[in-house]
Steps between C-alpha positions, in 0.01 A plus 500: 500500500127502498313818423127548538331824424156555641364847411720738700669237709806317384640187671861383439642180647866422427679168524629576846140554634498880528142608445452866424143641457489824312228748466491707182441872576495775230878560518621142536490206737495505896612206692205403726603164626842314499530130621845364534514123547866443389635161621166347594592188317822468701323564825246222419788264423673576825172437697466160324537174688713368219874542531544488132289814466683676774834418351395627162376816649840542708693433181308776318532741787873450531527543126308829528753627763790387282360715214485797734120499551340587819332204671467656861125497471515116520674499843196390701420214258868393482569529888211240561706242328816549713395180688441289196627153509624496148877594512502650147209735587646584830838605343324719254290651781832577684654663187193721487522588859851596491416746227183648672543437869631850566217669326228291670640472857179450673393220282842341502496503887200268482716221359798520745403180682503324154848637429609376851379150408679538170823541675462149652390342165708190385542664159810728490336713230207570723712590805722737285199660344326540843809681632525711191132606541531576874804715449315695219210606735614827643294509812640575839285249690643203300878595556531245802341221282729591215820513715417149635438371140842650384671339801364166423567527135870562575515149651265326251617168379430601136770710317215654300332645815832609641575676166173690550604614842747755384236676263254505777758623759581825335489821700222619253283221598532597870437868448128561525 
């Protein structure tokens, strides 16, 4: 934490990049400016051209979620990576999207075509993850897409994808 005191104005910058500017009045301090730039480093890493940085960012984000921290403000930066060629990054993006797709439906809808391509991916983990994500987006407009994906998953040659089919084909996933 960095503290700078200039006459009646006090600046405090914490490790997570919360900047608070306080003005000292007769009875105490008044907050006059608050800048919140939490997760800026993760956003920069996700915008990088290097898959290694994207992978590191996604690992940190998934770890945050596992610890119960809210990472929903990263949704736009994460969803941009849904079409990433790196399979490890893609799997972690899918894990993130399963968690936050329902909360950020409009942004999740932008990536539907990518999930549809994911359903045809040679990698069974990508196919199963794409099915999981599609079935976790509770938006009426994608029900036909989801139903087709579930139907195809039921006859997928991979037992892993077929195993995903029952979890996606619950009455709850179809109730919108």
